[in-house]
Residue frames relative to the residue before (quaternion, step in Angstrom):
aa qw qx qy qz dx dy dz
M 1.0000 0.0000 0.0000 0.0000 0.00 0.00 0.00
P 0.4623 -0.6803 0.5004 0.2704 3.57 -1.04 0.76
T 0.1453 -0.8699 0.4664 0.0681 3.55 0.59 1.22
E 0.6881 0.4859 -0.3138 0.4381 3.62 0.73 -0.95
F 0.6277 0.5264 -0.3406 0.4614 3.58 0.98 -0.77
F 0.6822 0.4832 -0.2911 0.4651 3.60 0.88 -0.92
E 0.6136 0.5360 -0.3524 0.4605 3.60 1.05 -0.64
R 0.6436 0.5073 -0.3180 0.4767 3.57 1.00 -0.80
C 0.6317 0.5287 -0.3216 0.4669 3.58 1.00 -0.87
D 0.6525 0.5208 -0.3121 0.4535 3.57 0.91 -0.91
T 0.6408 0.5301 -0.3178 0.4554 3.59 0.97 -0.85
I 0.6708 0.4901 -0.2898 0.4754 3.58 0.94 -0.90
E 0.6678 0.4951 -0.2960 0.4704 3.58 0.94 -0.87
E 0.6291 0.5217 -0.3338 0.4696 3.61 1.02 -0.74
C 0.6264 0.5247 -0.3331 0.4704 3.57 1.01 -0.77
Y 0.6599 0.5082 -0.3132 0.4563 3.57 0.85 -0.93
E 0.6602 0.5036 -0.3082 0.4642 3.59 0.92 -0.89
F 0.6347 0.5110 -0.3297 0.4768 3.59 1.00 -0.78
M 0.6623 0.5217 -0.3069 0.4416 3.56 0.94 -0.91
L 0.5892 0.5620 -0.3755 0.4426 3.60 1.06 -0.63
G 0.6793 0.4781 -0.2768 0.4831 3.57 0.95 -0.89
Y 0.6444 0.5283 -0.3145 0.4547 3.56 0.99 -0.88
A 0.6435 0.5398 -0.3227 0.4363 3.57 0.96 -0.89
G 0.7006 0.4925 -0.2692 0.4406 3.57 1.03 -0.74
Q 0.5890 0.6217 -0.3581 0.3720 3.60 1.25 -0.18
G 0.3748 -0.7638 0.4634 0.2477 3.58 1.21 -0.26
L 0.3285 0.7664 -0.4923 0.2496 3.60 1.11 0.61
P 0.4035 -0.7237 0.5044 0.2430 3.60 -0.92 0.86
S 0.7948 0.0915 -0.0021 0.5999 3.57 1.24 -0.49
D 0.5094 -0.6313 0.4849 0.3267 3.55 -1.28 0.27
E 0.5827 0.5757 -0.3793 0.4304 3.58 1.24 0.10
G 0.8048 0.3485 -0.2403 0.4161 3.53 -1.13 0.72
S 0.7433 0.2949 -0.2298 0.5548 3.59 1.21 0.19
Q 0.6168 -0.5479 0.4095 0.3895 3.55 -1.23 0.45
A 0.6533 0.5078 -0.3124 0.4667 3.58 0.93 -0.90
G 0.6359 0.5409 -0.3209 0.4473 3.55 1.03 -0.80
S 0.6723 0.4826 -0.3065 0.4702 3.57 0.97 -0.79
Q 0.6836 0.4894 -0.2861 0.4597 3.58 1.16 -0.52
V 0.5696 0.6400 -0.3981 0.3278 3.60 1.02 -0.67
R 0.6615 0.4908 -0.3179 0.4696 3.62 0.93 -0.78
Q 0.6235 0.5368 -0.3408 0.4550 3.58 1.04 -0.71
F 0.6611 0.4942 -0.3058 0.4746 3.58 0.91 -0.90
L 0.6642 0.5025 -0.3055 0.4614 3.58 0.92 -0.88
Q 0.6594 0.5038 -0.3178 0.4587 3.59 0.95 -0.83
R 0.6449 0.5068 -0.3245 0.4712 3.60 0.98 -0.80
A 0.6392 0.5149 -0.3242 0.4703 3.58 1.01 -0.78
A 0.6345 0.5274 -0.3277 0.4603 3.58 0.98 -0.83
T 0.6466 0.5072 -0.3120 0.4768 3.58 0.97 -0.83
A 0.6646 0.5037 -0.3016 0.4622 3.59 0.96 -0.85
L 0.6514 0.5273 -0.3127 0.4471 3.59 1.07 -0.69
D 0.6115 0.5568 -0.3486 0.4411 3.57 1.10 -0.67
G 0.8332 0.1007 -0.1127 0.5319 3.58 -0.44 1.21
L 0.3421 0.7736 -0.4775 0.2379 3.59 1.27 0.18
A 0.6662 0.5070 -0.3155 0.4468 3.61 0.83 -0.92
E 0.6397 0.5224 -0.3292 0.4578 3.58 0.99 -0.78
R 0.6385 0.5096 -0.3197 0.4800 3.60 1.04 -0.79
C 0.6284 0.5308 -0.3285 0.4641 3.57 1.05 -0.75
I 0.6708 0.4940 -0.2954 0.4676 3.57 0.84 -0.98
H 0.6331 0.5208 -0.3186 0.4759 3.57 1.04 -0.78
A 0.6550 0.5113 -0.3092 0.4625 3.60 0.94 -0.88
V 0.6420 0.5160 -0.3138 0.4723 3.58 0.98 -0.87
S 0.6531 0.5092 -0.3042 0.4707 3.55 0.97 -0.86
D 0.6530 0.5179 -0.3108 0.4570 3.59 0.92 -0.90
E 0.6968 0.4544 -0.2647 0.4878 3.57 1.06 -0.75
G 0.3949 -0.7542 0.4471 0.2744 3.59 1.30 -0.18
L 0.2613 0.7911 -0.5156 0.2000 3.57 1.07 0.67
E 0.1020 -0.7909 0.6034 0.0012 3.53 -0.98 0.98
P 0.5591 -0.1528 -0.8139 -0.0408 1.56 -2.19 1.16
A 0.5706 -0.6517 0.3918 0.3102 3.54 -0.83 1.04
A 0.6359 0.5512 -0.3365 0.4227 3.61 0.96 -0.84
T 0.6156 0.5487 -0.3432 0.4497 3.58 1.06 -0.70
Y 0.7049 0.4518 -0.2576 0.4823 3.56 0.91 -0.92
Q 0.5923 0.5435 -0.3613 0.4724 3.58 1.13 -0.57
A 0.6457 0.5137 -0.3168 0.4678 3.59 0.97 -0.85
F 0.6552 0.4875 -0.3168 0.4824 3.59 0.96 -0.79
G 0.5922 0.5732 -0.3562 0.4402 3.58 1.08 -0.70
E 0.6474 0.5073 -0.3122 0.4754 3.58 1.07 -0.71
V 0.6052 0.5270 -0.3464 0.4859 3.59 1.07 -0.69
L 0.6622 0.5046 -0.2963 0.4681 3.56 0.91 -0.96
R 0.6234 0.5429 -0.3399 0.4484 3.60 0.99 -0.81
R 0.6741 0.4887 -0.2979 0.4669 3.60 0.87 -0.94
D 0.6830 0.4834 -0.2958 0.4608 3.58 0.86 -0.94
A 0.6381 0.5145 -0.3231 0.4729 3.59 1.05 -0.74
Q 0.6543 0.5063 -0.3136 0.4660 3.60 0.95 -0.84
D 0.6591 0.5042 -0.3079 0.4654 3.58 0.95 -0.86
S 0.6592 0.4983 -0.2987 0.4774 3.59 0.99 -0.86
L 0.6347 0.5290 -0.3229 0.4615 3.57 0.99 -0.82
A 0.6378 0.5226 -0.3293 0.4602 3.59 0.96 -0.83
A 0.6636 0.4953 -0.3070 0.4692 3.59 0.95 -0.83
I 0.6569 0.5011 -0.3126 0.4688 3.60 0.93 -0.85
Q 0.6610 0.5009 -0.3147 0.4617 3.59 0.92 -0.84
M 0.6198 0.5298 -0.3472 0.4633 3.59 1.06 -0.67
V 0.6447 0.5025 -0.3173 0.4808 3.60 0.99 -0.81
L 0.6611 0.5134 -0.3067 0.4532 3.59 0.92 -0.89
A 0.6436 0.5408 -0.3192 0.4376 3.60 1.13 -0.58
Q 0.5683 0.6117 -0.3821 0.3960 3.60 1.25 -0.26
P 0.5189 -0.6552 0.4483 0.3170 3.59 -1.00 0.76
A 0.7760 0.1209 -0.0772 0.6142 3.60 1.19 -0.52
I 0.1763 -0.7717 0.6042 0.0912 3.55 -0.95 0.93
S 0.1619 -0.8108 0.5601 0.0524 3.54 -0.31 1.30
S 0.6486 -0.4880 0.4090 0.4170 3.53 -1.32 0.24
Q 0.6379 0.5347 -0.3280 0.4468 3.58 1.03 -0.78
L 0.6289 0.5250 -0.3344 0.4659 3.59 0.99 -0.77
I 0.6682 0.4816 -0.2940 0.4849 3.60 0.94 -0.86
D 0.6081 0.5437 -0.3528 0.4585 3.59 1.03 -0.70
N 0.6573 0.4958 -0.3009 0.4813 3.57 1.01 -0.82
L 0.6239 0.5177 -0.3376 0.4783 3.60 1.03 -0.72
N 0.6363 0.5310 -0.3249 0.4556 3.59 0.95 -0.86
A 0.7024 0.4703 -0.2614 0.4659 3.57 1.01 -0.80
S 0.4480 0.7131 -0.4440 0.3060 3.58 1.24 -0.24
M 0.4538 -0.6883 0.4911 0.2812 3.57 -0.83 0.95
H 0.5816 0.5807 -0.3796 0.4247 3.59 1.14 -0.49
L 0.6870 0.4666 -0.2763 0.4837 3.55 0.89 -0.96
R 0.6496 0.5101 -0.3187 0.4651 3.59 0.97 -0.78
A 0.6356 0.5109 -0.3310 0.4747 3.60 1.00 -0.77
L 0.6360 0.5316 -0.3247 0.4555 3.56 0.97 -0.85
L 0.6686 0.4983 -0.3066 0.4590 3.60 0.84 -0.94
T 0.6441 0.5061 -0.3217 0.4749 3.57 0.99 -0.80
D 0.6073 0.5438 -0.3438 0.4661 3.59 1.02 -0.76
L 0.6849 0.4940 -0.2845 0.4537 3.56 0.87 -1.00
F 0.6412 0.5071 -0.3298 0.4721 3.60 0.99 -0.78
L 0.6607 0.5274 -0.3012 0.4411 3.57 0.95 -0.90
I 0.7428 0.3881 -0.2384 0.4907 3.59 0.62 -1.06
G 0.5996 0.5623 -0.3618 0.4397 3.59 1.08 -0.61
E 0.6564 0.5007 -0.3066 0.4737 3.57 0.96 -0.86
I 0.6414 0.5152 -0.3254 0.4662 3.59 0.97 -0.81
L 0.6844 0.4803 -0.2967 0.4613 3.59 0.82 -0.94
R 0.6556 0.5078 -0.3198 0.4584 3.60 0.94 -0.83
S 0.6932 0.4726 -0.2929 0.4586 3.57 0.84 -0.93
R 0.6478 0.5037 -0.3215 0.4725 3.60 1.01 -0.72
S 0.6409 0.5156 -0.3234 0.4678 3.58 1.01 -0.78
Q 0.6570 0.5047 -0.3092 0.4669 3.58 1.01 -0.83
V 0.6229 0.5241 -0.3365 0.4733 3.57 1.04 -0.75
G 0.6524 0.5162 -0.3063 0.4627 3.57 1.01 -0.84
V 0.6501 0.4984 -0.3125 0.4811 3.58 1.02 -0.81
T 0.6557 0.5075 -0.3137 0.4626 3.59 0.94 -0.87
S 0.6664 0.5013 -0.3017 0.4622 3.59 0.92 -0.89
A 0.6676 0.5123 -0.3003 0.4491 3.57 1.00 -0.81
T 0.7143 0.4421 -0.2631 0.4743 3.60 1.11 -0.59
E 0.5793 0.5972 -0.3811 0.4031 3.60 1.23 -0.22
């Protein structure tokens, strides 16, 4: 199983889920609340997970021997663009002196972040199902 890739996906998805809750709190700033102190941590972990995500995906696809390779390489480029765009948006939010619930709500609505999450769900499902097929075939 492509463990490192899935760990990065989990980190990004956990950040998104946290941000959904944070957005609903109506906070004017990330200061003075427990959620506020956590939002930067979640965003920073997501940013770290995004850095090199496409390369981890391409490596995972290669390790699983998925074919045709050119198809997965092309998707890797889509993932790279979406990850870079999402990273730029997250870094812009992190650069703000105050992170309000409204700012996070706008980040959640970003088509870049939504495209990235859809990419991760798509390739994650393919990798999981292919890995399970490989495990089932190996045990038969």
